[in-house]
C-alpha positions in Angstrom: 168.9 -18.8 59.0 168.4 -16.2 61.5 170.5 -16.0 65.3 169.5 -14.4 68.6 171.9 -13.1 71.0 171.9 -10.4 73.9 174.8 -8.7 75.3 174.5 -6.2 78.2 175.2 -2.9 77.5 178.2 -2.1 79.9 180.4 -5.0 78.2 183.7 -3.9 77.2 185.1 -4.7 73.3 186.3 -8.0 72.6 183.5 -9.5 74.8 182.3 -12.5 72.9 178.6 -12.6 71.8 177.9 -15.7 70.4 179.4 -18.9 68.6 178.4 -18.3 64.9 180.4 -21.3 63.8 178.4 -23.6 65.8 175.1 -22.1 65.5 175.3 -22.0 62.0 176.6 -25.5 61.8 179.5 -24.8 59.8 183.5 -25.6 60.2 185.4 -22.9 61.5 188.1 -23.6 59.2 185.8 -23.1 56.2 184.5 -19.5 57.3 187.8 -17.7 55.9 187.7 -19.9 52.6 184.0 -19.1 52.6 184.9 -14.9 53.0 182.3 -14.7 55.7 181.5 -10.9 56.2 179.3 -8.8 58.5 176.8 -6.2 56.9 175.5 -3.8 59.9 172.0 -2.3 59.0 172.2 1.0 60.4 175.6 1.7 59.0 177.4 1.5 62.8 180.0 -0.9 63.2 179.5 -2.4 66.6 180.5 -5.9 66.5 183.2 -8.0 64.7 183.8 -11.4 63.2 186.9 -13.6 64.7 187.5 -15.9 61.5 189.9 -17.9 63.7 187.6 -18.7 66.4 184.2 -18.3 64.7 182.8 -16.3 67.3 180.7 -13.1 67.0 182.8 -10.3 69.1 181.6 -6.5 70.5 183.7 -4.3 68.8 182.8 -1.0 70.8 181.2 -0.4 73.9 177.1 -0.1 73.7 175.1 2.3 75.2 171.5 1.3 75.2 170.2 4.9 75.9 172.3 6.4 73.1 171.3 3.6 70.7 167.5 3.1 71.3 166.5 5.8 73.7 163.2 5.2 75.8 162.3 2.4 73.8 161.2 -0.7 75.8 163.1 -3.1 73.2 166.7 -2.4 71.7 167.9 -4.8 69.4 170.9 -4.5 66.7 170.4 -6.3 63.2 173.2 -7.8 61.2 173.6 -9.7 58.4 176.3 -12.4 57.8 177.2 -13.1 54.3 179.2 -16.2 53.3 180.1 -17.2 49.6 180.4 -20.7 47.9 177.8 -20.9 47.9 176.5 -17.6 48.5 174.6 -17.5 51.9 172.9 -14.8 53.8 172.1 -14.8 57.7 170.4 -12.8 60.1 171.8 -12.1 63.5 169.5 -10.4 66.1 171.5 -8.6 69.1 169.2 -7.5 71.9 170.8 -4.9 74.0 170.6 -5.8 78.0 170.1 -2.6 80.0 172.3 -2.1 82.9 171.5 0.0 86.0 174.3 2.6 84.9 172.1 6.0 85.2 170.9 7.4 88.2 167.7 8.9 88.8 167.3 12.9 87.9 165.1 15.4 88.5 164.5 18.4 85.9 165.5 20.8 88.5 168.0 20.5 91.4 165.4 22.8 93.2 161.7 23.4 93.5 159.8 25.9 94.6 156.1 25.5 95.3 153.4 27.7 96.6 150.2 26.7 98.6 147.6 28.8 100.0 147.3 28.8 103.7 143.3 28.2 103.1 144.1 25.1 101.4 142.1 22.2 102.3 143.6 19.1 103.6 144.2 16.7 100.6 145.3 19.4 98.4 148.2 18.1 96.2 151.1 19.9 94.7 152.4 18.5 91.6 156.1 17.8 91.2 158.5 17.3 88.1 159.1 13.7 87.5 162.4 12.5 87.8 164.4 10.7 84.7 166.2 7.7 84.5 167.5 6.9 81.2 167.5 2.9 82.2 164.5 0.9 81.4 162.4 -1.7 83.2 163.4 -2.7 86.4 166.2 0.0 86.4 164.2 2.6 85.8 162.3 4.5 88.7 160.7 2.4 91.1 159.5 5.2 93.7 159.8 8.2 95.3 160.6 9.2 99.1 160.1 12.6 100.9 161.4 13.6 103.6 159.2 13.7 107.0 157.0 16.6 107.2 154.1 17.4 109.9 151.9 18.5 107.1 152.7 17.1 103.6 152.8 13.6 102.9 153.8 12.0 99.2 151.8 10.4 96.5 152.3 8.8 93.7 150.3 8.2 90.5 150.7 6.3 87.7 150.1 7.8 84.4 148.8 6.2 81.5 151.9 5.2 79.9 153.1 3.8 83.3 155.3 6.9 84.3 155.1 7.4 88.1 154.2 11.1 89.3 155.0 12.0 92.4 152.5 14.5 94.0 153.0 16.5 97.8 149.8 16.0 99.3 148.6 18.6 102.3 147.8 16.2 105.1 147.3 19.0 108.1 146.0 22.7 107.5 148.6 25.1 107.4 149.5 28.1 109.2 151.4 30.8 107.3 152.3 32.8 110.5 153.8 29.3 112.1 155.7 28.3 109.7 155.5 30.0 106.2 158.0 28.0 104.2 158.6 24.5 104.1 161.7 22.9 102.9 161.6 19.2 102.1 163.6 16.7 100.0 162.3 14.4 97.3 164.1 11.5 96.3 163.6 9.5 93.5 164.8 5.3 93.5 165.4 3.2 90.6 164.7 -0.9 91.1 168.7 -1.7 90.3 170.6 -3.8 92.1 172.3 -1.7 93.9 169.4 1.1 94.0 170.9 4.3 92.6 168.7 7.5 93.5 168.3 11.2 92.8 167.2 14.0 95.2 165.5 17.5 94.6 165.2 20.4 97.1 161.5 21.1 97.4 160.9 24.6 99.1 156.7 25.1 99.8 155.7 28.9 100.2 152.6 29.3 102.1 150.3 31.9 100.1 146.9 33.6 101.6 144.2 33.9 99.0 143.4 31.8 96.0 142.6 28.5 97.2 141.4 26.8 93.9 143.3 25.3 91.3 142.7 25.0 87.7 141.1 21.4 87.0 141.5 19.9 83.9 138.5 17.2 82.7 139.5 14.9 81.9 143.0 14.9 83.3 144.6 12.4 80.9 142.9 11.9 77.4 143.6 10.7 74.2 143.6 11.8 70.6 144.0 9.9 67.2 145.3 11.9 64.3 146.3 10.9 60.8 149.8 11.9 59.6 150.6 14.3 57.5 147.5 16.4 58.2 147.9 19.8 57.1 149.8 22.2 59.1 147.3 24.0 61.5 144.8 21.2 62.0 142.9 21.3 65.3 144.3 18.4 67.7 142.1 18.9 70.3 140.7 21.8 72.6 141.6 21.5 76.7 138.7 21.4 78.9 140.1 23.1 82.1 137.6 24.8 85.0 138.8 27.0 88.1 136.2 27.3 90.8 137.5 30.9 91.7 136.6 34.3 90.6 138.2 37.0 88.8 141.7 36.8 88.4 142.2 33.9 90.6 139.5 31.9 88.0 141.4 33.3 84.8 143.5 30.4 83.1 146.7 30.6 80.8 147.7 27.9 79.3 151.5 26.8 78.7 153.4 23.3 77.5 155.1 21.7 80.2 158.4 20.2 79.2 160.4 17.2 80.7 163.3 15.4 79.9 161.6 12.6 78.0 160.9 14.9 75.2 162.7 18.4 75.8 160.6 20.5 73.6 160.5 17.9 71.0 156.4 18.1 70.6 156.7 21.7 71.0 158.0 21.9 67.3 155.1 20.0 66.2 152.4 21.3 68.1 151.1 25.0 69.1 149.2 25.7 72.0 146.8 28.9 72.3 147.3 30.3 75.9 143.9 31.7 75.8 141.4 29.0 74.6 143.7 26.0 75.2 143.4 24.9 71.6 146.2 22.5 70.3 146.9 22.5 66.5 149.5 21.0 64.5 152.3 23.5 63.3 154.5 21.0 61.4 154.2 17.9 59.1 153.8 14.6 61.2 155.4 11.5 60.1 154.2 8.3 61.6 157.8 6.7 60.6 159.2 9.2 62.8 156.9 9.0 66.0 154.0 6.9 66.3 152.8 8.7 69.3 153.8 11.9 71.1 152.9 12.9 75.0 151.8 16.5 75.4 151.5 17.9 79.0 150.2 21.3 79.6 149.8 23.5 82.5 146.9 25.4 83.2 147.6 28.4 86.0 145.0 31.0 87.1 145.8 34.4 87.7 145.1 34.6 91.3 147.4 35.6 94.1 149.2 33.2 94.5 148.1 31.5 91.1 147.1 28.2 91.3 147.6 25.8 88.3 146.0 22.5 87.0 148.1 19.8 84.6 146.5 18.3 81.6 148.1 14.9 80.1 147.3 14.8 76.4 148.4 11.5 74.1 148.0 12.1 70.5 148.5 8.6 68.7 149.1 8.9 65.0 147.5 7.0 62.1 149.6 5.5 59.4 148.8 6.1 55.9 150.7 4.4 52.9 152.9 7.3 52.2 156.6 5.5 51.7 157.4 3.6 48.7 159.1 0.4 48.9 162.9 0.7 49.2 165.0 -2.0 47.2 168.5 -3.1 48.4 170.9 -5.2 46.3 172.9 -7.0 49.0 174.9 -9.2 46.5 175.2 -9.9 43.0 177.2 -12.6 41.4 178.0 -11.4 37.8 178.7 -12.7 35.6 177.2 -16.2 35.6 178.3 -19.0 33.6 175.7 -19.9 30.9 175.7 -23.6 32.1 174.5 -22.9 35.5 172.0 -25.3 36.9 168.5 -24.3 37.7 168.5 -22.7 41.4 171.8 -21.1 41.2 171.9 -18.3 43.2 172.1 -14.9 41.1 171.3 -12.0 43.7 170.4 -11.4 47.4 167.7 -8.6 47.3 166.7 -7.0 50.7 163.3 -4.7 50.9 162.0 -2.4 53.4 158.7 0.0 53.5 158.9 2.4 56.6 155.1 2.1 56.7 153.1 -0.4 59.1 150.8 -2.9 58.9 149.5 -3.6 54.8 150.9 -0.5 54.0 154.5 -2.1 54.9 153.8 -5.4 53.4 156.1 -5.8 50.3 155.8 -8.2 47.3 158.7 -8.6 44.9 157.9 -9.4 41.0 160.2 -9.8 37.9 159.5 -10.3 34.3 157.9 -13.6 33.8 159.7 -14.0 30.3 163.1 -14.1 32.1 164.9 -17.7 32.9 165.3 -16.1 36.7 162.7 -16.8 39.5 162.4 -15.1 43.2 162.7 -17.0 46.2 161.8 -15.8 49.5 164.8 -16.5 52.3 163.0 -14.5 55.1 161.0 -11.9 56.1 162.2 -8.7 53.7 164.9 -10.9 51.8 164.9 -12.7 48.7 167.0 -14.8 46.6 167.0 -14.5 42.8 168.0 -18.0 41.5 167.7 -19.4 37.6 164.7 -21.0 36.7 166.0 -22.3 33.2 168.9 -23.2 31.0 171.0 -20.0 30.0 172.4 -19.7 26.2 174.8 -16.9 26.0 174.8 -17.6 22.4 171.1 -16.2 22.0 171.2 -13.5 25.0 174.9 -12.7 26.3 173.0 -10.8 29.3 169.8 -9.9 30.9 168.5 -6.7 31.9 166.7 -7.8 35.2 164.2 -5.3 36.6 162.8 -6.0 40.4 159.6 -4.5 41.2 158.3 -4.0 44.7 154.9 -3.2 45.4 153.4 -2.9 48.9 149.8 -3.6 50.2 148.5 0.0 50.8 145.8 1.8 49.4 146.6 2.8 46.8 149.8 0.8 46.4 153.1 2.2 46.0 155.8 0.6 44.0 159.8 1.1 43.2 162.0 -0.7 41.1 165.6 -1.2 40.4 167.4 -2.7 37.4 170.8 -4.2 37.0 172.2 -6.1 34.4 173.5 -9.5 34.7 176.3 -10.7 32.2 176.1 -14.5 31.1 179.9 -16.0 30.9 180.5 -18.1 27.9 180.9 -21.7 27.8 182.7 -23.6 25.0 179.3 -25.4 24.0 179.6 -24.9 20.2 181.5 -26.6 17.9 183.4 -25.0 14.9 181.7 -25.0 11.9 183.2 -25.0 8.3 181.2 -23.0 5.4 181.5 -26.5 3.9 182.6 -29.8 4.6 184.1 -30.4 1.0 186.0 -28.1 -1.3 187.8 -28.0 -4.4 190.9 -26.2 -5.2 193.5 -26.0 -8.0 197.0 -25.9 -8.2 199.7 -25.6 -11.1 202.3 -28.3 -10.7 206.0 -27.2 -10.1 204.5 -23.9 -8.0 206.9 -22.7 -5.6 206.7 -23.8 -1.8 204.7 -21.6 -0.3 202.3 -21.0 -3.2 198.6 -20.4 -1.9 196.3 -23.3 -2.5 192.9 -22.5 -0.8 191.5 -20.6 2.3 189.0 -22.5 4.2 186.9 -20.6 6.7 185.3 -22.0 9.9 182.9 -20.0 12.3 182.4 -20.6 16.0 179.1 -18.8 18.1 181.2 -18.7 21.3 183.5 -15.6 22.5 186.9 -15.2 23.6 189.0 -18.3 23.7 186.0 -20.3 23.0 185.9 -18.8 19.4 189.8 -18.8 18.9 190.0 -21.1 16.1 193.3 -22.7 15.1 193.5 -24.7 11.6 195.9 -27.8 11.2 196.0 -30.6 8.5 195.3 -34.1 9.5 197.3 -37.0 8.2 194.6 -39.7 7.8 197.0 -42.3 6.2 195.2 -42.1 2.7 198.0 -41.3 0.8 201.2 -43.5 1.0 203.3 -40.4 2.1 201.9 -38.0 5.1 200.0 -35.2 3.5 202.2 -32.8 5.5 205.0 -33.1 3.4 202.9 -31.7 0.7 201.1 -29.1 2.3 200.7 -26.8 5.3 198.2 -24.5 6.6 198.2 -21.1 8.6 196.6 -22.0 11.8 195.3 -18.4 12.1 193.7 -17.9 8.9 193.1 -21.4 7.4 195.3 -20.7 4.1 196.7 -23.9 2.6 200.2 -23.7 1.4 202.4 -26.2 -0.5 205.4 -27.4 1.1 207.0 -28.3 -1.9 206.8 -28.2 -5.9 204.0 -30.8 -6.8 204.3 -33.3 -9.6 201.1 -33.7 -11.6 202.5 -36.8 -13.4 203.1 -38.3 -9.8 199.8 -37.2 -8.2 197.2 -35.6 -9.7 195.0 -35.0 -6.9 195.0 -34.9 -3.3 192.6 -34.9 -0.2 193.4 -32.7 2.3 191.8 -33.3 5.6 191.7 -30.0 7.5 190.7 -29.8 11.6 189.3 -26.6 13.0 190.0 -26.6 16.8 189.0 -23.9 19.2 190.8 -22.5 22.3 188.2 -23.7 24.8 188.8 -26.3 27.5 187.9 -28.9 26.5 188.5 -27.6 22.9 185.7 -28.6 20.3 186.5 -29.4 16.6 185.4 -30.4 13.0 187.1 -31.7 9.7 186.5 -30.8 6.2 188.2 -32.1 3.1 189.8 -30.1 0.4 190.3 -31.7 -2.7 193.2 -30.3 -4.4 193.8 -30.8 -8.2 197.1 -30.4 -9.9 197.1 -28.9 -13.0 199.7 -30.1 -15.4 202.1 -27.8 -17.2 204.3 -28.6 -19.9 207.6 -29.6 -17.7 208.5 -32.9 -19.8 210.2 -33.0 -23.1 209.1 -35.7 -25.6 211.1 -38.9 -25.0 212.5 -40.9 -28.0 211.7 -44.7 -27.4 212.5 -46.0 -30.9 215.1 -45.6 -32.3 216.9 -45.8 -28.9 220.4 -44.8 -29.2 223.0 -43.5 -26.6 223.0 -39.7 -26.6 225.3 -38.2 -28.9 225.1 -41.4 -31.3 223.4 -41.8 -34.7 220.9 -44.6 -35.8 221.9 -46.2 -38.7 219.2 -47.4 -41.1 220.2 -49.3 -44.4 217.5 -49.3 -47.5 217.4 -50.6 -50.4 219.2 -48.4 -53.1 216.2 -49.1 -55.7 213.5 -48.1 -53.2 210.8 -46.4 -55.1 209.1 -42.9 -53.5 206.7 -43.8 -50.4 209.4 -46.4 -49.1 208.6 -46.7 -45.5 212.5 -46.2 -44.2 211.5 -46.2 -40.4 209.6 -44.9 -37.7 210.5 -42.4 -34.9 208.1 -43.6 -31.7 208.3 -40.9 -28.9 206.4 -40.2 -25.8 205.3 -37.3 -23.4 204.9 -37.9 -19.5 202.8 -34.9 -19.9 198.8 -35.0 -20.6 196.4 -33.3 -22.6 198.0 -30.6 -25.3 201.4 -30.9 -23.5 201.3 -34.7 -24.8 200.4 -34.2 -28.5 203.6 -34.9 -30.7 204.7 -33.5 -34.1 207.6 -34.5 -36.0 209.7 -32.7 -38.5 213.1 -32.6 -40.2 215.7 -30.0 -39.1 216.5 -27.8 -42.3 219.6 -29.2 -43.8 222.3 -27.8 -46.2 220.9 -29.5 -49.0 217.7 -31.1 -49.7 217.1 -34.6 -48.5 215.2 -36.9 -50.6 212.9 -37.9 -47.7 210.0 -37.0 -45.5 208.9 -37.2 -42.1 205.1 -37.4 -41.3 203.9 -34.8 -39.1 201.4 -36.9 -36.9 203.2 -40.6 -37.1 206.7 -40.1 -37.6 207.3 -42.5 -40.4 210.0 -41.6 -42.7 209.5 -42.1 -46.5 211.4 -42.0 -49.4 210.2 -38.9 -51.0 212.0 -39.4 -54.3 214.1 -42.0 -55.9 217.9 -42.2 -55.0 220.4 -41.8 -57.8 223.1 -44.3 -58.1 225.9 -44.4 -55.5 224.3 -42.0 -53.5 226.0 -41.7 -50.1 224.5 -41.8 -46.7 222.4 -39.4 -45.6 222.1 -37.7 -42.2 218.6 -36.6 -40.8 217.8 -35.0 -37.8 214.1 -35.8 -36.9 212.8 -33.5 -34.1 209.7 -34.5 -32.0 208.2 -31.1 -30.6 204.9 -31.4 -28.1 202.1 -28.8 -28.2 203.0 -27.2 -24.9 203.5 -23.3 -24.0 206.3 -23.3 -24.1 206.8 -26.0 -26.7 209.5 -28.6 -25.3 211.5 -31.0 -28.2 214.1 -33.7 -28.6 215.7 -35.1 -31.4 217.3 -38.1 -33.1 220.1 -38.3 -35.7 219.4 -41.3 -38.4 222.1 -42.0 -40.8 220.4 -43.5 -44.1 222.6 -45.7 -46.0 221.4 -47.3 -49.3 222.4 -50.6 -50.0 221.9 -53.5 -52.4 219.5 -56.3 -51.5 218.8 -54.9 -48.2 215.4 -56.0 -46.6 213.8 -54.1 -43.6 212.8 -56.6 -40.9 210.6 -54.5 -38.3 210.1 -57.6 -36.4 213.9 -57.4 -35.2 214.2 -53.8 -34.9 210.9 -53.4 -32.8 211.7 -55.0 -29.2 208.4 -56.8 -28.9 207.8 -57.8 -25.3 208.1 -61.4 -24.4 204.9 -62.8 -23.1 205.4 -64.9 -20.1 204.0 -68.2 -19.3 201.3 -66.5 -16.9 200.1 -64.5 -19.7 198.1 -67.6 -21.4 196.2 -68.1 -18.1 194.9 -64.5 -18.5 193.9 -64.9 -22.0 192.1 -67.9 -21.0 190.1 -66.3 -18.5 189.3 -63.6 -20.8 188.1 -65.6 -23.2 185.7 -67.7 -20.9 184.6 -64.3 -19.6 183.5 -63.3 -23.3 181.9 -66.5 -24.3 180.0 -66.2 -20.7 178.8 -62.6 -21.7 177.8 -63.4 -25.3 175.8 -66.5 -24.0 174.0 -64.0 -21.5 173.6 -61.6 -24.3 171.8 -64.0 -26.6 169.4 -64.6 -23.9 168.7 -61.2 -23.5 168.3 -60.4 -27.2 166.0 -63.3 -27.5 164.1 -62.1 -24.6 164.0 -58.4 -25.9 162.9 -59.7 -29.6 159.9 -61.9 -28.1 158.7 -58.9 -25.9 158.7 -56.5 -29.3 156.9 -59.3 -31.4 154.2 -59.4 -28.4 153.9 -55.7 -28.2 154.1 -55.1 -32.2 151.9 -56.3 -35.4 152.8 -59.6 -36.6 154.0 -57.9 -39.9 157.0 -56.6 -38.2 160.2 -58.4 -38.6 162.9 -59.0 -35.9 164.9 -56.4 -37.5 162.0 -54.0 -37.6 161.3 -54.5 -34.2 164.9 -53.5 -33.1 165.9 -50.6 -35.7 162.6 -49.3 -36.7 161.1 -48.6 -40.0 162.4 -45.0 -40.5 165.6 -43.4 -41.5 166.6 -42.4 -38.4 169.6 -43.8 -37.0 169.2 -46.1 -33.9 171.8 -46.6 -31.1 171.6 -48.6 -28.2 174.1 -48.2 -25.0 173.9 -50.4 -22.1 176.4 -49.7 -19.4 176.7 -50.6 -15.6 177.5 -48.1 -13.2 179.7 -48.0 -10.1 178.5 -46.7 -6.6 180.6 -43.4 -7.2 179.0 -42.6 -10.4 181.6 -43.8 -13.2 181.1 -46.2 -15.8 182.2 -50.0 -15.2 181.6 -50.7 -18.8 180.0 -49.8 -21.6 178.4 -51.6 -24.6 177.3 -49.2 -27.5 176.0 -50.2 -30.9 174.4 -48.3 -33.7 173.2 -48.4 -37.0 174.5 -45.8 -39.6 172.7 -43.9 -42.7 175.0 -45.1 -45.1 173.5 -47.1 -47.9 176.1 -49.9 -47.7 176.8 -51.6 -44.4 179.7 -51.5 -42.7 181.3 -53.5 -39.8 184.5 -53.5 -37.8 186.2 -56.4 -36.3 188.7 -56.7 -33.7 191.3 -59.8 -34.7 194.8 -60.8 -33.4 197.8 -60.8 -35.7 199.6 -64.4 -35.8 202.6 -63.2 -34.0 200.4 -61.9 -31.1 201.2 -65.0 -29.1 197.5 -64.9 -27.6 198.6 -61.8 -25.2 198.3 -58.5 -27.4 195.9 -56.7 -24.8 196.3 -53.2 -24.1 195.3 -51.9 -20.5 194.5 -47.7 -21.0 195.4 -45.4 -18.1 191.9 -44.2 -16.7 191.5 -40.8 -18.0 190.3 -37.9 -16.1 186.8 -37.8 -14.2 183.6 -36.6 -15.6 180.2 -36.5 -15.0 178.5 -39.8 -16.5 175.8 -37.8 -18.2 178.8 -36.4 -20.1 180.5 -39.6 -20.8 177.3 -41.0 -21.9 176.5 -38.1 -24.3 179.8 -38.3 -26.2 179.4 -42.5 -26.6 176.1 -41.8 -27.6 177.5 -39.2 -30.4 180.2 -42.2 -31.2 177.6 -44.8 -31.9 175.5 -42.5 -34.0 178.2 -42.0 -36.5 180.1 -45.1 -36.4 178.5 -48.1 -38.7 177.7 -51.4 -37.0 176.4 -53.4 -40.2 175.2 -57.0 -40.3 175.4 -57.6 -44.3 178.9 -57.5 -45.7 182.5 -56.2 -45.5 183.4 -52.7 -46.9 186.3 -52.9 -49.2 189.4 -51.3 -47.6 190.4 -47.6 -48.5 193.8 -47.3 -50.3 194.6 -44.5 -48.6 193.1 -43.8 -45.1 195.6 -41.4 -43.6 195.2 -37.8 -43.1 196.3 -35.3 -45.9 198.8 -32.2 -44.8 195.6 -30.0 -45.0 193.6 -32.5 -42.7 196.1 -32.9 -39.9 196.1 -30.1 -37.0 199.8 -28.4 -36.5 200.9 -25.4 -35.6 199.4 -21.7 -36.6 199.4 -21.3 -40.3 200.1 -24.9 -41.2 196.2 -25.4 -42.3 194.2 -24.3 -44.9 191.6 -21.6 -43.0 188.6 -23.4 -44.5 189.5 -26.7 -43.6 190.9 -26.4 -40.4 189.1 -27.8 -37.4 188.8 -26.5 -33.5 191.4 -28.3 -31.1 190.1 -29.6 -27.9 190.4 -26.9 -25.2 191.1 -28.6 -22.2 192.5 -31.5 -20.4 189.4 -33.3 -19.9 188.3 -33.2 -23.6 191.5 -34.2 -24.9 191.7 -37.1 -22.6 188.4 -38.4 -23.8 189.2 -37.6 -26.9 192.6 -39.8 -26.9 190.5 -42.9 -25.5 187.8 -42.8 -27.9 190.4 -42.8 -30.4 192.2 -46.1 -28.7 189.0 -47.8 -28.5 188.6 -47.0 -32.4 192.2 -48.1 -33.2 191.5 -51.5 -31.6 188.7 -52.1 -34.0 190.6 -51.4 -36.8 193.5 -53.7 -36.0 192.9 -56.1 -39.0 193.6 -53.0 -41.5 190.3 -53.7 -42.9 188.5 -50.9 -41.7 188.7 -47.4 -42.9 188.3 -44.3 -40.4 189.3 -41.7 -42.9 186.3 -39.9 -45.4 183.3 -38.6 -43.9 181.7 -41.9 -42.9 182.5 -41.4 -39.0 183.3 -38.5 -36.8 183.3 -40.4 -33.4 180.6 -37.6 -32.1 184.0 -34.9 -32.2 181.8 -32.6 -34.4 179.1 -32.7 -31.3 181.7 -31.5 -29.0 183.9 -29.5 -30.8 181.8 -27.9 -33.9 180.4 -29.1 -37.0 183.7 -28.5 -38.7 185.3 -30.9 -36.6 185.4 -34.3 -38.0 188.2 -37.4 -37.3 190.2 -35.8 -40.0 191.3 -33.3 -37.5 192.6 -35.6 -34.7 196.1 -36.6 -34.6 196.3 -40.1 -36.0 197.2 -42.4 -32.8 197.1 -45.5 -34.9 200.1 -44.7 -36.6 202.1 -45.0 -33.5 200.8 -48.7 -33.3 202.8 -51.4 -34.8 200.8 -54.4 -36.0 203.0 -57.4 -34.3 204.5 -59.8 -36.6 204.4 -57.2 -39.6 206.3 -54.4 -41.0 203.1 -52.0 -41.6 201.3 -50.0 -39.1 197.7 -49.3 -39.1 198.2 -46.2 -41.4 200.3 -48.2 -44.0 198.1 -51.4 -44.0 196.6 -50.3 -47.1 199.4 -49.0 -48.6 201.8 -52.3 -48.5 199.0 -54.2 -50.2 199.2 -52.3 -53.2 203.1 -50.4 -52.8 202.7 -49.4 -56.5 199.7 -47.3 -55.8 201.1 -45.7 -52.9 202.5 -42.4 -54.6 199.2 -41.9 -56.6 197.3 -42.3 -54.0 199.5 -39.6 -51.6 198.9 -37.3 -54.5 195.1 -37.6 -54.6 195.0 -37.4 -50.9 193.8 -33.7 -50.3 191.3 -34.1 -53.5 189.8 -37.2 -51.8 189.6 -36.1 -48.6 187.9 -32.9 -49.8 185.1 -34.9 -51.5 184.6 -37.2 -48.6 184.2 -34.1 -46.6 181.8 -32.4 -49.0 
């Protein structure tokens, strides 16, 4: 907005110029909060703002004549700046003239000469009185004291200045009155009227009676500014009718109080020719016109003079470049500033006039800003689009001002605008899911994993802190297991972890910045606990108190190979750490017993002597961990007459509950249903094969093919998570005599002998399928007859894996080298053990390898695997899976044992 006020020049400081609050339409109490301030364009401070009252006050006494000189209009320009929002208002204050100056003549006494031969009507020019006031307060008229010979005449000059002249009304007579004394009074138009006087002395001279005359007396010349020095302005045309010295004219400048000697510094006058030339550069912006008064005096006696008045008006040329003034800049600006937000207030001015002073502002088009004109020569720089600090943290804004002159002149000003950050970016993890491994029993404070996140914001908006979320998946809060460094994202353990209790943890990690409002994101770290050998083997049978011995009676006439008892132990660890071996601790004397290294069976090695005492055996069970852990049990074996071993009573078989019968019934129904579906599927497949092939094919040929290549089929159902829900594997071997394996229940199974196996470690579906395909390629599935049982299908000493140095170098196979392979191996052996539970199948020799050679090398066969079947008792029987054949032919047990190594080598070969 633009406000206009006026104030007389004689007012005292503190005078109220205008009510700003009312004229601006704002409340007085908001002026201080909006930081209203006054900016003067001239640099001088004449006004002040009373924020309490909201008015503009006079700060110092004004002198219009000192401020504006002889300018007809005297205005002071102010700028009011208010913030929140940023606004600029222009205030123009007119300084009103007051009649505070009396007219004054250049000289208090004026001496004039006039010849006595002067004709009536002769005019004697007088000095013009000066009055700094303007308008009606300037000089209004002149008065001359009464005279018989002289009268006063007032002429008006082209610029409106009144020029007094004394006019001769009656012929003079020097002999009567040689000198005339008059008083010239100058009056202004103020109220009250002020005046100034000058004494005029007129000397009456004789002789030269014709003054020089200027033609025309008042002339005007137009001249371009910045013309070269010495340029001719004009040549005066002055005539004098006298002759001789009375007609010889000399020229000189006539100065006045209006411009005392000012134009004499810019122009030169030839006193003989009357030529006026420039002697300094002329500047239109300093003054657009000059009034030059020239006196033409002859050399008569007395000399007579004439006056020429010349007005030199300058023509403006485009010689000034625009000037850019940054009134206010709001830096930094928030990146979420809405379009139209005022960034800066820009003022521009050009000292030239007309088109040369018309200025246009412009900025680069690719910037998200634009210029809006507030009022004349003032612009606002506002946003024209969204800002993004992450793309541009600041802008170098160049404002270019171009005028409309020919040729145009330009100026530019560059300032930097910084963009302040706003929390508009969410922290992002490098990966939403990570996997880490930590050894169990690690000390609290062990570093597990370091997550990292990034935030493109800056300052507090990019200062990240990490924390662990309790998502309720685990029964115990995850914070009781792990903690995280909130600064660097390193995850540490809070306590020692137990692989046997928890194998994997899902640790949800949240990263949050320090912005307002704070933004966050989450990631999940799967921490897998790695097993270590921290559990010693636990002997579950025979179960005796600590420090006690287990007493076992055997027949005194037992033959070598007789099964005395069996030590059964378990290990809470997994993988290599859970593989157990049994051995007898060395005794002072040789004992007639031996223990199977992998099965824990204690057998009679040699016949007992008559009346032999009891034998004390210390059986040590050791795992395969590093370092190895062990447990031991003391067994006292006493030979007795007619002693019969009853394993059914020694083994604490679990009693089935009535509810288990229902489970068995449900399972039987399910098996029957699956069998029916399988038959239907088999019929459909057979029909399809017959339809697609030739009529000479048989059903077996359709399903198996005609070549010798072993065929296998695999049917499985996958869960959505990618793991196998159930598998149905079948195959045809390469052996000439077909074999089959049948699972059955023993008479004492009581309908509920089912084994639920704990799931092993996760692996990919492709790897699991490959493992089972290797199994199906080696396990025979015949449909003709049943093979004769092998009399000895246990491992020989050279075929069993053991500690270093216990095997023959040529026959030693490679152990599985990781926890996953070990658990897969255990699962496959348990499945095979179930198929061989009837004691009629054989897993020894070279007929089956269960795909182990494909995983662990061609030398690794089922013979190199610990015989876990030896840890399984057949309910209702005193035999294990490995001694089933030996029990049917006890007499041949020893020779069979003696031929183990030989038969094993033959089968392998």
